[in-house]
C-alpha positions in Angstrom: -89.0 12.4 -69.9 -86.3 14.5 -68.0 -82.7 13.4 -67.8 -81.5 11.1 -64.9 -78.9 13.6 -63.0 -75.8 11.8 -62.9 -74.0 10.6 -60.0 -71.4 12.3 -58.5 -68.1 11.0 -57.2 -66.7 11.9 -53.8 -63.4 11.1 -53.2 -61.2 11.1 -49.7 -59.0 14.2 -49.3 -56.7 14.7 -46.3 -53.4 16.7 -47.2 -53.4 19.0 -49.8 -51.5 16.7 -51.9 -54.4 13.9 -51.7 -57.2 16.5 -52.3 -55.0 17.7 -55.7 -54.9 14.0 -56.8 -58.3 12.7 -56.0 -59.4 15.8 -58.8 -56.8 14.7 -61.4 -58.0 11.2 -61.2 -61.6 12.3 -61.7 -63.2 12.9 -58.6 -66.3 15.2 -58.7 -66.1 16.6 -54.9 -63.4 15.6 -52.3 -64.1 15.6 -48.5 -61.7 16.1 -46.1 -61.3 16.8 -42.1 -60.0 20.0 -40.6 -57.7 19.0 -37.5 -59.6 18.8 -34.2 -63.3 18.2 -35.8 -62.6 15.4 -37.8 -63.2 11.4 -37.4 -59.8 10.9 -38.8 -57.8 12.1 -36.7 -54.1 10.6 -37.8 -54.9 11.1 -41.4 -52.9 14.5 -42.5 -56.2 16.8 -42.0 -55.9 19.9 -43.7 -53.9 22.4 -41.3 -55.1 25.8 -40.4 -53.9 28.6 -42.7 -53.9 26.8 -45.9 -57.4 28.4 -47.3 -55.4 30.6 -50.5 -54.4 26.9 -51.6 -57.5 25.2 -51.5 -59.1 27.8 -53.1 -56.5 27.9 -56.4 -57.5 23.7 -56.2 -61.2 24.2 -56.2 -60.7 27.2 -58.7 -58.3 24.7 -60.8 -60.6 21.9 -61.1 -64.2 23.1 -60.6 -65.0 20.5 -58.1 -66.8 20.7 -54.7 -65.3 20.5 -51.0 -67.1 18.6 -48.5 -65.6 19.3 -44.3 -66.1 16.7 -42.4 -66.9 17.9 -38.8 -68.0 14.1 -37.2 -66.7 13.4 -34.3 -69.2 13.1 -31.4 -68.7 16.7 -29.6 -68.5 16.7 -25.9 -68.6 20.1 -24.0 -65.3 21.5 -24.0 -65.2 20.5 -28.4 -68.5 22.9 -28.9 -66.5 26.0 -27.5 -63.4 25.3 -29.2 -65.7 24.9 -32.6 -67.1 28.2 -32.2 -63.6 30.0 -31.3 -62.7 28.2 -34.8 -65.7 29.7 -36.6 -63.8 33.0 -38.2 -60.9 30.7 -39.6 -63.2 28.3 -41.0 -65.2 30.9 -42.6 -62.0 31.7 -44.8 -62.4 28.3 -46.7 -63.9 27.3 -49.4 -66.2 24.8 -48.3 -69.3 23.6 -50.5 -71.3 21.3 -47.6 -70.3 20.6 -44.0 -70.6 16.4 -43.2 -71.7 16.6 -39.8 -72.8 13.4 -37.1 -73.9 15.4 -34.2 -77.0 17.4 -34.8 -76.1 19.4 -31.5 -73.7 21.4 -33.9 -76.1 21.9 -36.6 -77.8 25.5 -35.8 -74.2 26.3 -35.0 -72.5 25.8 -38.2 -75.6 26.9 -40.0 -76.3 29.9 -38.4 -72.5 31.0 -39.5 -73.0 29.7 -42.9 -76.4 29.7 -44.1 -76.1 29.4 -47.5 -73.4 25.8 -47.2 -75.3 22.8 -47.7 -74.9 19.8 -44.8 -74.6 15.9 -44.9 -75.9 13.5 -42.3 -72.4 11.6 -41.4 -73.1 8.0 -41.7 -71.8 7.9 -37.9 -75.3 8.9 -37.5 -76.9 5.8 -38.8 -79.6 6.7 -40.7 -81.1 3.5 -42.4 -84.9 4.3 -42.8 -87.2 6.5 -44.6 -88.4 8.2 -41.1 -85.4 9.4 -39.9 -84.6 10.4 -43.5 -87.3 13.2 -43.4 -86.8 13.8 -39.7 -83.0 14.9 -40.6 -84.1 16.9 -43.9 -86.7 19.2 -42.2 -83.5 19.9 -39.5 -81.9 21.3 -42.4 -79.7 18.5 -44.0 -79.9 18.6 -47.8 -78.2 14.8 -48.1 -77.9 11.6 -45.7 -74.9 9.6 -46.0 -76.7 6.1 -45.8 -75.1 3.7 -42.4 -73.3 1.0 -44.3 -76.1 -1.4 -43.4 -78.9 -0.1 -46.0 -79.6 -2.5 -48.5 -80.6 -1.5 -52.3 -84.2 -2.0 -51.8 -84.5 0.0 -48.4 -82.6 2.7 -50.5 -85.1 2.9 -53.3 -87.6 3.1 -50.5 -85.9 6.2 -48.6 -85.6 7.7 -51.7 -89.1 7.6 -53.0 -90.2 8.7 -49.6 -88.0 11.7 -49.9 -87.3 12.8 -53.4 -85.5 16.1 -52.6 -83.6 14.9 -50.1 -80.1 13.7 -51.5 -78.7 9.9 -50.6 -75.0 9.2 -50.5 -73.3 5.6 -49.6 -70.0 4.3 -49.2 -69.2 2.1 -52.4 -65.4 1.0 -51.7 -63.1 0.5 -49.2 -63.0 -0.7 -45.4 -65.7 -2.0 -43.7 -66.8 -2.1 -39.8 -67.7 -4.6 -37.3 -69.8 -2.2 -35.4 -73.1 -0.4 -36.7 -72.0 2.3 -38.6 -68.6 2.7 -37.0 -70.2 2.8 -33.5 -67.7 0.7 -31.8 -66.1 1.0 -28.3 -63.7 -1.9 -29.0 -60.6 0.4 -29.5 -61.3 2.7 -26.3 -61.8 -0.7 -24.1 -58.6 -2.5 -25.1 -56.1 0.4 -26.5 -57.7 3.5 -24.7 -58.1 4.8 -27.9 -61.7 6.4 -28.7 -63.2 5.1 -32.7 -66.1 8.0 -31.9 -63.5 10.1 -31.5 -61.5 9.9 -34.4 -58.6 7.5 -32.9 -59.3 4.1 -33.7 -56.8 1.6 -32.9 -58.2 -1.0 -35.6 -58.8 -3.5 -32.9 -61.2 -5.5 -35.2 -58.4 -6.0 -37.2 -56.1 -7.7 -34.5 -55.8 -11.8 -34.2 -57.6 -13.2 -31.4 -58.0 -17.0 -29.9 -61.4 -18.1 -29.2 -63.9 -20.2 -29.4 -68.1 -19.4 -29.6 -70.9 -22.4 -28.5 -73.7 -21.1 -27.4 -75.1 -22.8 -24.2 -78.3 -24.0 -25.3 -77.1 -25.5 -28.3 -73.9 -27.4 -27.5 -72.1 -28.4 -30.2 -73.2 -25.8 -32.5 -70.1 -23.4 -33.1 -70.2 -19.9 -34.8 -67.9 -20.3 -37.9 -64.3 -19.2 -36.8 -61.6 -19.1 -39.1 -58.1 -20.1 -37.2 -54.4 -19.7 -38.6 -51.6 -20.8 -36.0 -54.3 -20.6 -33.6 -55.4 -17.2 -33.9 -58.4 -15.7 -35.6 -59.7 -12.4 -37.5 -63.2 -12.8 -36.6 -64.2 -8.9 -36.3 -62.1 -8.1 -39.3 -64.7 -7.5 -41.9 -63.8 -7.5 -45.8 -63.1 -4.4 -47.7 -66.4 -3.0 -49.5 -66.4 -2.7 -53.8 -69.2 -1.9 -55.8 -68.0 -0.9 -58.9 -69.9 -3.5 -61.2 -73.2 -2.3 -59.4 -73.2 1.3 -60.1 -75.9 1.2 -62.4 -78.0 -1.0 -59.4 -77.2 2.0 -57.1 -78.2 4.2 -59.6 -81.3 2.4 -59.8 -82.1 2.6 -56.5 -82.1 6.3 -56.1 -78.1 7.0 -55.1 -77.0 10.6 -56.0 -73.5 10.4 -54.9 -71.1 7.7 -54.3 -67.9 8.0 -51.8 -64.9 6.3 -51.5 -63.4 5.5 -48.1 -60.0 6.1 -47.7 -58.7 9.2 -45.7 -55.9 7.3 -43.8 -54.7 5.6 -47.2 -52.1 6.1 -49.3 -52.3 8.8 -52.6 -51.5 5.5 -55.0 -55.0 4.0 -53.4 -56.7 7.6 -54.1 -55.7 7.7 -57.8 -56.3 4.0 -58.6 -59.5 3.7 -57.1 -60.8 7.4 -57.9 -59.7 6.4 -61.5 -61.3 3.3 -61.9 -64.9 4.6 -60.6 -64.6 7.8 -62.7 -64.1 5.3 -65.3 -67.2 2.8 -64.5 -69.2 5.8 -64.1 -68.4 7.4 -67.2 -69.4 3.9 -68.5 -72.8 3.7 -67.2 -73.6 7.0 -69.3 -71.7 6.3 -72.3 -70.9 2.9 -73.2 -67.8 3.3 -75.6 -65.9 4.0 -72.3 -63.7 0.7 -71.6 -63.6 0.6 -67.7 -62.9 -2.7 -67.1 -58.7 -2.6 -67.2 -59.1 0.2 -64.6 -61.4 -2.1 -62.3 -59.0 -4.8 -62.7 -56.4 -2.3 -61.1 -58.0 -2.4 -57.7 -56.8 -5.7 -57.5 -53.2 -4.1 -57.5 -54.0 -1.8 -54.9 -53.5 -2.5 -51.1 -56.7 -4.2 -49.7 -58.5 -6.8 -48.0 -61.0 -9.5 -49.5 -63.6 -7.4 -51.6 -67.5 -7.9 -51.2 -70.6 -5.9 -52.0 -71.4 -5.2 -48.2 -74.8 -5.4 -47.1 -76.3 -4.0 -50.5 -77.6 -7.5 -51.5 -78.6 -8.8 -48.2 -77.4 -9.3 -44.4 -74.1 -8.4 -45.4 -70.6 -10.8 -46.5 -70.8 -12.7 -43.8 -74.4 -14.1 -43.7 -75.4 -14.0 -47.9 -76.1 -17.1 -49.4 -74.5 -16.9 -52.5 -71.1 -15.8 -53.6 -70.2 -12.3 -55.3 -68.0 -12.4 -58.3 -65.6 -9.7 -56.9 -64.9 -11.7 -53.6 -61.8 -13.4 -53.5 -62.3 -16.5 -51.6 -63.9 -20.1 -51.9 -66.4 -19.6 -49.0 -68.2 -15.8 -48.7 -69.9 -16.9 -45.7 -66.5 -16.2 -43.2 -65.2 -12.9 -42.3 -61.7 -12.1 -44.3 -58.8 -14.5 -43.4 -56.0 -11.9 -43.1 -54.8 -8.7 -43.8 -54.0 -6.7 -46.5 -53.5 -8.3 -50.3 -51.2 -5.8 -52.0 -49.3 -6.4 -55.3 -47.5 -3.1 -56.0 -45.4 -0.8 -53.8 -45.9 3.0 -54.0 -42.8 5.0 -54.9 -44.0 8.7 -55.1 -45.5 11.1 -57.5 -44.1 12.9 -60.5 -43.4 16.8 -60.3 -42.6 18.8 -63.1 -40.2 18.5 -65.9 -36.6 20.3 -64.6 -34.9 19.2 -68.4 -36.3 17.2 -71.2 -36.8 13.6 -70.0 -35.9 14.7 -66.6 -38.6 14.8 -63.8 -38.8 15.8 -60.5 -40.3 13.1 -57.7 -42.2 13.3 -54.7 -40.8 10.1 -53.2 -42.4 7.5 -50.8 -40.3 4.5 -50.9 -36.9 4.1 -52.3 -36.2 3.8 -55.8 -33.2 2.6 -57.6 -31.6 3.0 -60.5 -32.0 0.2 -63.3 -35.3 -1.5 -61.4 -38.5 -1.9 -63.3 -40.8 0.6 -62.3 -44.4 2.0 -63.9 -46.3 4.9 -64.1 -50.3 5.5 -63.8 -52.1 8.4 -65.0 -55.6 9.8 -64.8 -55.9 8.3 -68.6 -53.0 5.8 -68.6 -53.7 2.6 -67.4 -49.7 1.9 -66.6 -46.2 2.7 -68.7 -43.7 0.6 -68.2 -40.3 1.8 -67.7 -37.8 -1.3 -67.3 -34.7 0.5 -66.3 -35.5 3.9 -64.5 -32.2 6.1 -63.9 -32.4 8.0 -60.8 -30.4 11.4 -60.1 -29.7 13.0 -56.5 -30.2 16.7 -56.0 -27.6 18.0 -58.3 -28.7 15.8 -61.2 -26.2 13.4 -61.5 -26.8 9.5 -61.7 -27.3 8.0 -58.4 -27.5 4.4 -57.3 -30.6 5.1 -55.4 -33.2 8.0 -53.7 -35.2 7.6 -50.7 -37.9 9.1 -48.9 -37.7 12.6 -47.7 -34.7 13.3 -50.0 -34.3 15.6 -53.1 -34.3 13.2 -56.0 -35.3 13.2 -59.8 -35.6 10.8 -62.5 -34.5 10.3 -66.1 -37.2 8.3 -68.6 -38.2 8.1 -72.3 -41.8 8.0 -71.0 -44.5 10.3 -71.6 -45.4 11.5 -68.5 -46.5 14.5 -66.6 -46.7 16.3 -63.1 -49.2 14.3 -61.0 -48.4 10.3 -62.7 -48.2 7.8 -60.0 -45.1 5.5 -59.4 -45.0 2.0 -58.4 -43.3 -0.7 -58.9 -44.6 -5.1 -58.5 -43.9 -6.6 -55.6 -42.2 -10.1 -55.8 -42.3 -12.0 -53.6 
C-alpha cells in the first residue's frame, strides 16, 4: 500500500518579515499578495522590487511561495495586470491563487509551468464544479469554508488528481465565502476589492421576528442594547487534523494576512506540531495547542466541517469557549498576551537587537517563544538604548536592545502577559 501523502501547511505572509516568520515556525509554504492585485489591500503586501530577497528566503527554507491574485477584476485592472507581468516573472512564485477565472489564461500564457489554485472566493463546494475548474487548468481548489467533511471526501473521490485545500484556522465570514457587500454599502469599502471594513464585527441594535410567526424570534445576543449578530466565531481545527486527512484534504491553510507576526508564529508552530504528531505520535503537540488560546482570537468553533455551522450545530464542540454554541460570538477578541517585538542578532554576549512593536520596560517580566521552545520567562529584563546604555524603556520605531541570560536567537518572539 502506497504511503499516504503528507498534508501541506500553508501560512499567511505579507511583509518580508512575516514570510520569514512563517517559514521559521514550520510552514511548508506561504501565501502573500503583490500590491494592487491582492484581496488584502491593507495587509503589508510585498512591494515590487523585493525579488532577490524573496529568492534568498526561498533558497534558505526550501518552501513554496503562493501569489494571491484574488481580487475581482474590472476592465482597467486587467490592463494593469498585463503591464506588471514582466516584473511578476522575476519573482520565485510556485503558484498563483485566483478567484477571477477570466485572468487564468493571461497568467498561464506567461507562466505555463506555474501551478494554479482556485481561491475560496470562487465558492467551489461540489465535485462537479471542482471537475470543471480542474479541466480549465487549476491543479488545486481551495474549497469554500461552507464545505463539510463528508462533501470534501466526495469531491476528492470524484477528482482524485485534483489537490484540495481548506482553511483550518482563523477568521470566518458571515457571507458566502466572503462574497459580501455590507462593507461597501455601509462604509464605501468593498470587501470584494480587498478593502473590507469588517462591518459584520460592528455592534447593531435590532430585533428579528418573522411576519407569519409572531413571537418566534431569531436568537440575538445583546449587551448594553447592542448585538454582534453577524460576527462569526473563529475557526480552529487543530484537534481534527486526522478527520481532514481522512476526508482527502491535501493542504491546510491558516487565515491571517492582516494579523501580527506573533499570531503567524504561534499558530503556524501549533499546527506544525499537530501535523508532526499526526505522523509521529512521539511529538507532543498539546502544549503548543494550548498556546493558541494566548493569541488574540475570537471564540473558537469548528466551522461548517461537522454540520451546518457554528450557529446551527446541535452538539457543542470542545474548542468552543461558550456555554451556548447556538449563538454568534458575543464580542471582540480574546487576548492574554501583548506582542512586544522580535529578537534579532546578538550584538555582544547576552545582548540582542530587537525589532520593537510595543514598548518594553526595564525590570518587567517578558517571555520569549521559539519554533521549538514553548516559552522562556525573563522576570526582569534590562533594556538598552541605541548606544547600548541602560534605559527605562524602548519604544516602537526606535533602535533598542535587551540584555538577557535566556538562551534565545534571531527570530524568537517577545511578549508579555496582559494583567487586567
